PyMOL commands that place a pseudoatom at each C-alpha (Angstrom):
pseudoatom trace, name=CA, resn=ALA, resi=1, chain=A, elem=C, hetatm=0, pos=[27.051, -33.582, -47.451]
pseudoatom trace, name=CA, resn=LEU, resi=2, chain=A, elem=C, hetatm=0, pos=[27.787, -35.892, -44.541]
pseudoatom trace, name=CA, resn=ASP, resi=3, chain=A, elem=C, hetatm=0, pos=[31.331, -37.098, -44.037]
pseudoatom trace, name=CA, resn=ALA, resi=4, chain=A, elem=C, hetatm=0, pos=[32.088, -40.828, -43.860]
pseudoatom trace, name=CA, resn=ASN, resi=5, chain=A, elem=C, hetatm=0, pos=[32.018, -40.917, -40.048]
pseudoatom trace, name=CA, resn=ALA, resi=6, chain=A, elem=C, hetatm=0, pos=[28.543, -39.393, -39.983]
pseudoatom trace, name=CA, resn=ARG, resi=7, chain=A, elem=C, hetatm=0, pos=[27.287, -42.064, -42.405]
pseudoatom trace, name=CA, resn=GLN, resi=8, chain=A, elem=C, hetatm=0, pos=[28.866, -45.028, -40.591]
pseudoatom trace, name=CA, resn=PRO, resi=9, chain=A, elem=C, hetatm=0, pos=[26.132, -47.026, -38.816]
pseudoatom trace, name=CA, resn=VAL, resi=10, chain=A, elem=C, hetatm=0, pos=[26.680, -47.541, -35.085]
pseudoatom trace, name=CA, resn=LEU, resi=11, chain=A, elem=C, hetatm=0, pos=[25.164, -50.134, -32.759]
pseudoatom trace, name=CA, resn=GLU, resi=12, chain=A, elem=C, hetatm=0, pos=[25.869, -50.466, -29.063]
pseudoatom trace, name=CA, resn=LEU, resi=13, chain=A, elem=C, hetatm=0, pos=[25.473, -53.654, -27.044]
pseudoatom trace, name=CA, resn=THR, resi=14, chain=A, elem=C, hetatm=0, pos=[25.236, -54.146, -23.317]
pseudoatom trace, name=CA, resn=ASP, resi=15, chain=A, elem=C, hetatm=0, pos=[27.898, -56.225, -21.582]
pseudoatom trace, name=CA, resn=ASP, resi=16, chain=A, elem=C, hetatm=0, pos=[25.217, -58.837, -20.903]
pseudoatom trace, name=CA, resn=GLU, resi=17, chain=A, elem=C, hetatm=0, pos=[24.200, -59.062, -24.583]
pseudoatom trace, name=CA, resn=ARG, resi=18, chain=A, elem=C, hetatm=0, pos=[27.827, -59.469, -25.622]
pseudoatom trace, name=CA, resn=ALA, resi=19, chain=A, elem=C, hetatm=0, pos=[28.468, -62.079, -22.904]
pseudoatom trace, name=CA, resn=ARG, resi=20, chain=A, elem=C, hetatm=0, pos=[25.445, -64.154, -24.006]
pseudoatom trace, name=CA, resn=ALA, resi=21, chain=A, elem=C, hetatm=0, pos=[26.711, -64.105, -27.587]
pseudoatom trace, name=CA, resn=GLU, resi=22, chain=A, elem=C, hetatm=0, pos=[30.241, -65.048, -26.499]
pseudoatom trace, name=CA, resn=SER, resi=23, chain=A, elem=C, hetatm=0, pos=[28.822, -68.098, -24.699]
pseudoatom trace, name=CA, resn=VAL, resi=24, chain=A, elem=C, hetatm=0, pos=[27.467, -69.425, -28.024]
pseudoatom trace, name=CA, resn=TRP, resi=25, chain=A, elem=C, hetatm=0, pos=[30.907, -69.825, -29.575]
pseudoatom trace, name=CA, resn=ARG, resi=26, chain=A, elem=C, hetatm=0, pos=[33.126, -72.781, -28.706]
pseudoatom trace, name=CA, resn=PRO, resi=27, chain=A, elem=C, hetatm=0, pos=[35.802, -71.587, -26.284]
pseudoatom trace, name=CA, resn=SER, resi=28, chain=A, elem=C, hetatm=0, pos=[38.792, -71.551, -28.600]
pseudoatom trace, name=CA, resn=SER, resi=29, chain=A, elem=C, hetatm=0, pos=[41.172, -68.773, -29.425]
pseudoatom trace, name=CA, resn=THR, resi=30, chain=A, elem=C, hetatm=0, pos=[42.005, -70.327, -32.800]
pseudoatom trace, name=CA, resn=ALA, resi=31, chain=A, elem=C, hetatm=0, pos=[38.661, -71.258, -34.341]
pseudoatom trace, name=CA, resn=ARG, resi=32, chain=A, elem=C, hetatm=0, pos=[37.296, -68.793, -36.887]
pseudoatom trace, name=CA, resn=ARG, resi=33, chain=A, elem=C, hetatm=0, pos=[33.787, -67.799, -35.812]
pseudoatom trace, name=CA, resn=VAL, resi=34, chain=A, elem=C, hetatm=0, pos=[31.516, -67.783, -38.848]
pseudoatom trace, name=CA, resn=LEU, resi=35, chain=A, elem=C, hetatm=0, pos=[27.982, -66.491, -38.506]
pseudoatom trace, name=CA, resn=ILE, resi=36, chain=A, elem=C, hetatm=0, pos=[25.570, -67.472, -41.264]
pseudoatom trace, name=CA, resn=ASN, resi=37, chain=A, elem=C, hetatm=0, pos=[22.162, -65.858, -41.463]
pseudoatom trace, name=CA, resn=VAL, resi=38, chain=A, elem=C, hetatm=0, pos=[19.836, -67.954, -43.642]
pseudoatom trace, name=CA, resn=SER, resi=39, chain=A, elem=C, hetatm=0, pos=[16.698, -65.842, -43.263]
pseudoatom trace, name=CA, resn=ALA, resi=40, chain=A, elem=C, hetatm=0, pos=[15.894, -63.663, -46.199]
pseudoatom trace, name=CA, resn=GLY, resi=41, chain=A, elem=C, hetatm=0, pos=[12.682, -61.899, -45.267]
pseudoatom trace, name=CA, resn=THR, resi=42, chain=A, elem=C, hetatm=0, pos=[11.308, -62.152, -48.805]
pseudoatom trace, name=CA, resn=SER, resi=43, chain=A, elem=C, hetatm=0, pos=[11.266, -64.978, -51.348]
pseudoatom trace, name=CA, resn=GLU, resi=44, chain=A, elem=C, hetatm=0, pos=[13.494, -63.216, -53.907]
pseudoatom trace, name=CA, resn=ARG, resi=45, chain=A, elem=C, hetatm=0, pos=[16.316, -63.074, -51.327]
pseudoatom trace, name=CA, resn=LEU, resi=46, chain=A, elem=C, hetatm=0, pos=[16.073, -66.790, -50.483]
pseudoatom trace, name=CA, resn=TRP, resi=47, chain=A, elem=C, hetatm=0, pos=[19.296, -68.687, -51.255]
pseudoatom trace, name=CA, resn=PRO, resi=48, chain=A, elem=C, hetatm=0, pos=[18.952, -72.503, -51.419]
pseudoatom trace, name=CA, resn=ASP, resi=49, chain=A, elem=C, hetatm=0, pos=[19.813, -74.571, -48.330]
pseudoatom trace, name=CA, resn=ASP, resi=50, chain=A, elem=C, hetatm=0, pos=[22.307, -76.732, -50.240]
pseudoatom trace, name=CA, resn=ASN, resi=51, chain=A, elem=C, hetatm=0, pos=[24.276, -73.607, -51.174]
pseudoatom trace, name=CA, resn=TYR, resi=52, chain=A, elem=C, hetatm=0, pos=[24.768, -72.635, -47.531]
pseudoatom trace, name=CA, resn=ILE, resi=53, chain=A, elem=C, hetatm=0, pos=[25.812, -76.210, -46.739]
pseudoatom trace, name=CA, resn=ALA, resi=54, chain=A, elem=C, hetatm=0, pos=[28.329, -76.162, -49.631]
pseudoatom trace, name=CA, resn=VAL, resi=55, chain=A, elem=C, hetatm=0, pos=[29.809, -72.906, -48.294]
pseudoatom trace, name=CA, resn=MET, resi=56, chain=A, elem=C, hetatm=0, pos=[30.156, -74.428, -44.829]
pseudoatom trace, name=CA, resn=ARG, resi=57, chain=A, elem=C, hetatm=0, pos=[31.913, -77.489, -46.238]
pseudoatom trace, name=CA, resn=HIS, resi=58, chain=A, elem=C, hetatm=0, pos=[34.254, -75.255, -48.242]
pseudoatom trace, name=CA, resn=LEU, resi=59, chain=A, elem=C, hetatm=0, pos=[35.153, -73.219, -45.153]
pseudoatom trace, name=CA, resn=VAL, resi=60, chain=A, elem=C, hetatm=0, pos=[35.861, -76.354, -43.095]
pseudoatom trace, name=CA, resn=ALA, resi=61, chain=A, elem=C, hetatm=0, pos=[38.068, -77.698, -45.913]
pseudoatom trace, name=CA, resn=ARG, resi=62, chain=A, elem=C, hetatm=0, pos=[39.916, -74.367, -45.838]
pseudoatom trace, name=CA, resn=ASP, resi=63, chain=A, elem=C, hetatm=0, pos=[40.247, -74.324, -42.043]
pseudoatom trace, name=CA, resn=GLY, resi=64, chain=A, elem=C, hetatm=0, pos=[39.114, -77.297, -39.999]
pseudoatom trace, name=CA, resn=ALA, resi=65, chain=A, elem=C, hetatm=0, pos=[38.880, -75.211, -36.835]
pseudoatom trace, name=CA, resn=THR, resi=66, chain=A, elem=C, hetatm=0, pos=[36.019, -73.098, -38.233]
pseudoatom trace, name=CA, resn=THR, resi=67, chain=A, elem=C, hetatm=0, pos=[33.009, -72.807, -35.917]
pseudoatom trace, name=CA, resn=PHE, resi=68, chain=A, elem=C, hetatm=0, pos=[29.584, -72.002, -37.358]
pseudoatom trace, name=CA, resn=ALA, resi=69, chain=A, elem=C, hetatm=0, pos=[26.599, -70.338, -35.741]
pseudoatom trace, name=CA, resn=ILE, resi=70, chain=A, elem=C, hetatm=0, pos=[23.522, -70.454, -37.953]
pseudoatom trace, name=CA, resn=ILE, resi=71, chain=A, elem=C, hetatm=0, pos=[20.704, -68.008, -37.339]
pseudoatom trace, name=CA, resn=ALA, resi=72, chain=A, elem=C, hetatm=0, pos=[17.254, -67.652, -38.836]
pseudoatom trace, name=CA, resn=ALA, resi=73, chain=A, elem=C, hetatm=0, pos=[14.073, -65.781, -38.114]
pseudoatom trace, name=CA, resn=PRO, resi=74, chain=A, elem=C, hetatm=0, pos=[11.817, -67.673, -35.696]
pseudoatom trace, name=CA, resn=SER, resi=75, chain=A, elem=C, hetatm=0, pos=[9.521, -68.577, -38.622]
pseudoatom trace, name=CA, resn=GLU, resi=76, chain=A, elem=C, hetatm=0, pos=[12.467, -70.229, -40.414]
pseudoatom trace, name=CA, resn=ARG, resi=77, chain=A, elem=C, hetatm=0, pos=[13.848, -72.148, -37.431]
pseudoatom trace, name=CA, resn=THR, resi=78, chain=A, elem=C, hetatm=0, pos=[13.377, -75.589, -39.040]
pseudoatom trace, name=CA, resn=ARG, resi=79, chain=A, elem=C, hetatm=0, pos=[15.300, -74.482, -42.117]
pseudoatom trace, name=CA, resn=GLY, resi=80, chain=A, elem=C, hetatm=0, pos=[18.094, -73.009, -39.987]
pseudoatom trace, name=CA, resn=GLU, resi=81, chain=A, elem=C, hetatm=0, pos=[18.343, -76.200, -37.930]
pseudoatom trace, name=CA, resn=HIS, resi=82, chain=A, elem=C, hetatm=0, pos=[18.537, -78.313, -41.107]
pseudoatom trace, name=CA, resn=ILE, resi=83, chain=A, elem=C, hetatm=0, pos=[21.352, -76.188, -42.592]
pseudoatom trace, name=CA, resn=ALA, resi=84, chain=A, elem=C, hetatm=0, pos=[23.274, -76.196, -39.297]
pseudoatom trace, name=CA, resn=ARG, resi=85, chain=A, elem=C, hetatm=0, pos=[22.981, -79.972, -38.903]
pseudoatom trace, name=CA, resn=ALA, resi=86, chain=A, elem=C, hetatm=0, pos=[23.907, -80.755, -42.534]
pseudoatom trace, name=CA, resn=GLY, resi=87, chain=A, elem=C, hetatm=0, pos=[26.815, -78.286, -42.581]
pseudoatom trace, name=CA, resn=GLY, resi=88, chain=A, elem=C, hetatm=0, pos=[28.326, -79.133, -39.206]
pseudoatom trace, name=CA, resn=GLY, resi=89, chain=A, elem=C, hetatm=0, pos=[27.252, -75.972, -37.406]
pseudoatom trace, name=CA, resn=THR, resi=90, chain=A, elem=C, hetatm=0, pos=[25.113, -75.026, -34.457]
pseudoatom trace, name=CA, resn=PHE, resi=91, chain=A, elem=C, hetatm=0, pos=[21.704, -73.460, -34.825]
pseudoatom trace, name=CA, resn=VAL, resi=92, chain=A, elem=C, hetatm=0, pos=[21.345, -70.518, -32.456]
pseudoatom trace, name=CA, resn=SER, resi=93, chain=A, elem=C, hetatm=0, pos=[17.903, -69.274, -31.546]
pseudoatom trace, name=CA, resn=THR, resi=94, chain=A, elem=C, hetatm=0, pos=[17.663, -65.482, -31.722]
pseudoatom trace, name=CA, resn=PRO, resi=95, chain=A, elem=C, hetatm=0, pos=[14.191, -64.590, -30.445]
pseudoatom trace, name=CA, resn=ARG, resi=96, chain=A, elem=C, hetatm=0, pos=[15.153, -60.908, -30.235]
pseudoatom trace, name=CA, resn=ILE, resi=97, chain=A, elem=C, hetatm=0, pos=[16.963, -58.965, -32.956]
pseudoatom trace, name=CA, resn=ARG, resi=98, chain=A, elem=C, hetatm=0, pos=[19.518, -57.856, -30.358]
pseudoatom trace, name=CA, resn=ASP, resi=99, chain=A, elem=C, hetatm=0, pos=[20.482, -61.527, -29.866]
pseudoatom trace, name=CA, resn=ALA, resi=100, chain=A, elem=C, hetatm=0, pos=[21.355, -61.676, -33.562]
pseudoatom trace, name=CA, resn=LEU, resi=101, chain=A, elem=C, hetatm=0, pos=[23.168, -58.330, -33.426]
pseudoatom trace, name=CA, resn=ALA, resi=102, chain=A, elem=C, hetatm=0, pos=[25.348, -59.549, -30.556]
pseudoatom trace, name=CA, resn=LEU, resi=103, chain=A, elem=C, hetatm=0, pos=[26.290, -62.639, -32.580]
pseudoatom trace, name=CA, resn=VAL, resi=104, chain=A, elem=C, hetatm=0, pos=[27.354, -60.383, -35.451]
pseudoatom trace, name=CA, resn=ALA, resi=105, chain=A, elem=C, hetatm=0, pos=[29.490, -58.367, -33.031]
pseudoatom trace, name=CA, resn=THR, resi=106, chain=A, elem=C, hetatm=0, pos=[31.254, -61.471, -31.665]
pseudoatom trace, name=CA, resn=SER, resi=107, chain=A, elem=C, hetatm=0, pos=[31.806, -63.217, -35.014]
pseudoatom trace, name=CA, resn=ASP, resi=108, chain=A, elem=C, hetatm=0, pos=[34.913, -63.161, -37.200]
pseudoatom trace, name=CA, resn=PHE, resi=109, chain=A, elem=C, hetatm=0, pos=[33.052, -63.414, -40.517]
pseudoatom trace, name=CA, resn=VAL, resi=110, chain=A, elem=C, hetatm=0, pos=[29.399, -63.151, -41.591]
pseudoatom trace, name=CA, resn=LEU, resi=111, chain=A, elem=C, hetatm=0, pos=[27.517, -64.500, -44.613]
pseudoatom trace, name=CA, resn=THR, resi=112, chain=A, elem=C, hetatm=0, pos=[24.025, -63.106, -45.116]
pseudoatom trace, name=CA, resn=PRO, resi=113, chain=A, elem=C, hetatm=0, pos=[21.475, -62.222, -47.737]
pseudoatom trace, name=CA, resn=ASP, resi=114, chain=A, elem=C, hetatm=0, pos=[20.305, -58.603, -47.892]
pseudoatom trace, name=CA, resn=THR, resi=115, chain=A, elem=C, hetatm=0, pos=[18.723, -58.179, -44.440]
pseudoatom trace, name=CA, resn=SER, resi=116, chain=A, elem=C, hetatm=0, pos=[19.211, -56.155, -41.270]
pseudoatom trace, name=CA, resn=ILE, resi=117, chain=A, elem=C, hetatm=0, pos=[22.138, -58.472, -40.489]
pseudoatom trace, name=CA, resn=ALA, resi=118, chain=A, elem=C, hetatm=0, pos=[24.076, -56.863, -43.381]
pseudoatom trace, name=CA, resn=HIS, resi=119, chain=A, elem=C, hetatm=0, pos=[23.515, -53.451, -41.774]
pseudoatom trace, name=CA, resn=ALA, resi=120, chain=A, elem=C, hetatm=0, pos=[24.747, -54.819, -38.446]
pseudoatom trace, name=CA, resn=VAL, resi=121, chain=A, elem=C, hetatm=0, pos=[27.871, -56.107, -40.204]
pseudoatom trace, name=CA, resn=SER, resi=122, chain=A, elem=C, hetatm=0, pos=[28.559, -52.547, -41.377]
pseudoatom trace, name=CA, resn=ALA, resi=123, chain=A, elem=C, hetatm=0, pos=[27.972, -51.141, -37.890]
pseudoatom trace, name=CA, resn=PHE, resi=124, chain=A, elem=C, hetatm=0, pos=[30.352, -53.634, -36.276]
pseudoatom trace, name=CA, resn=GLN, resi=125, chain=A, elem=C, hetatm=0, pos=[32.763, -53.488, -39.243]
pseudoatom trace, name=CA, resn=LYS, resi=126, chain=A, elem=C, hetatm=0, pos=[32.993, -57.261, -39.614]
pseudoatom trace, name=CA, resn=PRO, resi=127, chain=A, elem=C, hetatm=0, pos=[34.493, -59.067, -42.620]
pseudoatom trace, name=CA, resn=SER, resi=128, chain=A, elem=C, hetatm=0, pos=[31.531, -60.361, -44.570]
pseudoatom trace, name=CA, resn=VAL, resi=129, chain=A, elem=C, hetatm=0, pos=[29.828, -61.330, -47.781]
pseudoatom trace, name=CA, resn=ALA, resi=130, chain=A, elem=C, hetatm=0, pos=[26.293, -60.096, -48.363]
pseudoatom trace, name=CA, resn=MET, resi=131, chain=A, elem=C, hetatm=0, pos=[24.136, -61.325, -51.242]
pseudoatom trace, name=CA, resn=TYR, resi=132, chain=A, elem=C, hetatm=0, pos=[21.861, -58.959, -53.155]
pseudoatom trace, name=CA, resn=VAL, resi=133, chain=A, elem=C, hetatm=0, pos=[19.390, -59.293, -55.998]
pseudoatom trace, name=CA, resn=ARG, resi=134, chain=A, elem=C, hetatm=0, pos=[19.909, -57.148, -59.076]
pseudoatom trace, name=CA, resn=GLY, resi=135, chain=A, elem=C, hetatm=0, pos=[19.851, -53.419, -58.394]
pseudoatom trace, name=CA, resn=LYS, resi=136, chain=A, elem=C, hetatm=0, pos=[19.966, -53.504, -54.579]
pseudoatom trace, name=CA, resn=ALA, resi=137, chain=A, elem=C, hetatm=0, pos=[23.653, -53.466, -53.568]
pseudoatom trace, name=CA, resn=GLU, resi=138, chain=A, elem=C, hetatm=0, pos=[24.333, -49.835, -54.402]
pseudoatom trace, name=CA, resn=ARG, resi=139, chain=A, elem=C, hetatm=0, pos=[21.680, -48.555, -52.021]
pseudoatom trace, name=CA, resn=TRP, resi=140, chain=A, elem=C, hetatm=0, pos=[21.635, -51.288, -49.368]
pseudoatom trace, name=CA, resn=GLY, resi=141, chain=A, elem=C, hetatm=0, pos=[25.132, -52.797, -49.598]
pseudoatom trace, name=CA, resn=LEU, resi=142, chain=A, elem=C, hetatm=0, pos=[27.825, -53.170, -46.983]
pseudoatom trace, name=CA, resn=TYR, resi=143, chain=A, elem=C, hetatm=0, pos=[29.448, -49.938, -45.886]
pseudoatom trace, name=CA, resn=GLY, resi=144, chain=A, elem=C, hetatm=0, pos=[32.754, -49.276, -44.155]
pseudoatom trace, name=CA, resn=THR, resi=145, chain=A, elem=C, hetatm=0, pos=[33.703, -52.917, -43.705]
pseudoatom trace, name=CA, resn=SER, resi=146, chain=A, elem=C, hetatm=0, pos=[36.100, -55.383, -45.291]
pseudoatom trace, name=CA, resn=GLY, resi=147, chain=A, elem=C, hetatm=0, pos=[33.289, -57.138, -47.048]
pseudoatom trace, name=CA, resn=VAL, resi=148, chain=A, elem=C, hetatm=0, pos=[32.025, -57.919, -50.509]
pseudoatom trace, name=CA, resn=ASN, resi=149, chain=A, elem=C, hetatm=0, pos=[28.574, -57.258, -51.910]
pseudoatom trace, name=CA, resn=VAL, resi=150, chain=A, elem=C, hetatm=0, pos=[27.696, -60.091, -54.282]
pseudoatom trace, name=CA, resn=GLU, resi=151, chain=A, elem=C, hetatm=0, pos=[25.006, -58.684, -56.543]
pseudoatom trace, name=CA, resn=HIS, resi=152, chain=A, elem=C, hetatm=0, pos=[23.235, -61.258, -58.687]
pseudoatom trace, name=CA, resn=THR, resi=153, chain=A, elem=C, hetatm=0, pos=[22.234, -60.400, -62.235]
pseudoatom trace, name=CA, resn=GLU, resi=154, chain=A, elem=C, hetatm=0, pos=[18.767, -61.861, -61.659]
pseudoatom trace, name=CA, resn=PRO, resi=155, chain=A, elem=C, hetatm=0, pos=[15.795, -60.585, -59.621]
pseudoatom trace, name=CA, resn=SER, resi=156, chain=A, elem=C, hetatm=0, pos=[16.104, -63.624, -57.277]
pseudoatom trace, name=CA, resn=LEU, resi=157, chain=A, elem=C, hetatm=0, pos=[19.002, -65.172, -55.370]
pseudoatom trace, name=CA, resn=ALA, resi=158, chain=A, elem=C, hetatm=0, pos=[17.695, -68.675, -56.162]
pseudoatom trace, name=CA, resn=THR, resi=159, chain=A, elem=C, hetatm=0, pos=[20.084, -68.999, -59.110]
pseudoatom trace, name=CA, resn=LEU, resi=160, chain=A, elem=C, hetatm=0, pos=[23.110, -67.204, -57.605]
pseudoatom trace, name=CA, resn=SER, resi=161, chain=A, elem=C, hetatm=0, pos=[25.954, -69.711, -57.937]
pseudoatom trace, name=CA, resn=VAL, resi=162, chain=A, elem=C, hetatm=0, pos=[27.768, -71.141, -54.957]
pseudoatom trace, name=CA, resn=ASP, resi=163, chain=A, elem=C, hetatm=0, pos=[31.046, -70.589, -56.815]
pseudoatom trace, name=CA, resn=ARG, resi=164, chain=A, elem=C, hetatm=0, pos=[30.516, -66.810, -56.999]
pseudoatom trace, name=CA, resn=VAL, resi=165, chain=A, elem=C, hetatm=0, pos=[29.809, -66.624, -53.277]
pseudoatom trace, name=CA, resn=ILE, resi=166, chain=A, elem=C, hetatm=0, pos=[32.750, -68.874, -52.345]
pseudoatom trace, name=CA, resn=GLU, resi=167, chain=A, elem=C, hetatm=0, pos=[35.075, -66.783, -54.522]
pseudoatom trace, name=CA, resn=ALA, resi=168, chain=A, elem=C, hetatm=0, pos=[33.916, -63.646, -52.693]
pseudoatom trace, name=CA, resn=ILE, resi=169, chain=A, elem=C, hetatm=0, pos=[34.335, -65.330, -49.297]
pseudoatom trace, name=CA, resn=ASP, resi=170, chain=A, elem=C, hetatm=0, pos=[37.849, -66.476, -50.165]
pseudoatom trace, name=CA, resn=ARG, resi=171, chain=A, elem=C, hetatm=0, pos=[38.725, -62.937, -51.311]
pseudoatom trace, name=CA, resn=VAL, resi=172, chain=A, elem=C, hetatm=0, pos=[37.447, -61.403, -48.061]
pseudoatom trace, name=CA, resn=LEU, resi=173, chain=A, elem=C, hetatm=0, pos=[39.184, -63.967, -45.858]
pseudoatom trace, name=CA, resn=ALA, resi=174, chain=A, elem=C, hetatm=0, pos=[42.466, -63.567, -47.754]
pseudoatom trace, name=CA, resn=SER, resi=175, chain=A, elem=C, hetatm=0, pos=[42.389, -59.796, -47.279]
pseudoatom trace, name=CA, resn=SER, resi=176, chain=A, elem=C, hetatm=0, pos=[40.990, -59.625, -43.737]
pseudoatom trace, name=CA, resn=LEU, resi=177, chain=A, elem=C, hetatm=0, pos=[42.923, -59.811, -40.558]
pseudoatom trace, name=CA, resn=VAL, resi=178, chain=A, elem=C, hetatm=0, pos=[40.631, -61.724, -38.219]
pseudoatom trace, name=CA, resn=THR, resi=179, chain=A, elem=C, hetatm=0, pos=[40.288, -59.856, -34.959]
pseudoatom trace, name=CA, resn=ARG, resi=180, chain=A, elem=C, hetatm=0, pos=[37.751, -60.119, -32.203]
pseudoatom trace, name=CA, resn=GLY, resi=181, chain=A, elem=C, hetatm=0, pos=[36.073, -57.092, -30.772]
for i in range(1, 181): cmd.bond("trace and resi %d" % i, "trace and resi %d" % (i + 1))
show_as sticks, trace
zoom trace
């Protein structure tokens, strides 16, 4: 059996990749950097736009200095731009997966459906909430991070309540010391 260190995912970034990601965030030492990935890859992992916007509004009400970077797959750019605009964030184009990975590494908190971004969160050990359809969190869930897997009881995230996700986010933020690295 592998020990925990052998199972922990690891990703390495170049200084240039990290610097490009840093330039996305507003230069402030106090603003919480929240990365929201709205791409789901498959229709059952799609969470409604209004839910992401409600989460963003909740986080701003909690801490007005919160800064949002919204990412989406190139095919979902219009959706990502809409959510960013409506929620008070900035849409960030990530034409290469490594662009998205660098944003994970430079964020303070990540919200994502079950995608490669959740695996990156585990590799960079970032506080996070990842959303899973029924039966997926045990195998694909966050690992080795101060995060919460929100596993819906249904085979689609379409009906996962905003309240459940916000409760998980509040729990993670209350228990996480926000550090950059």
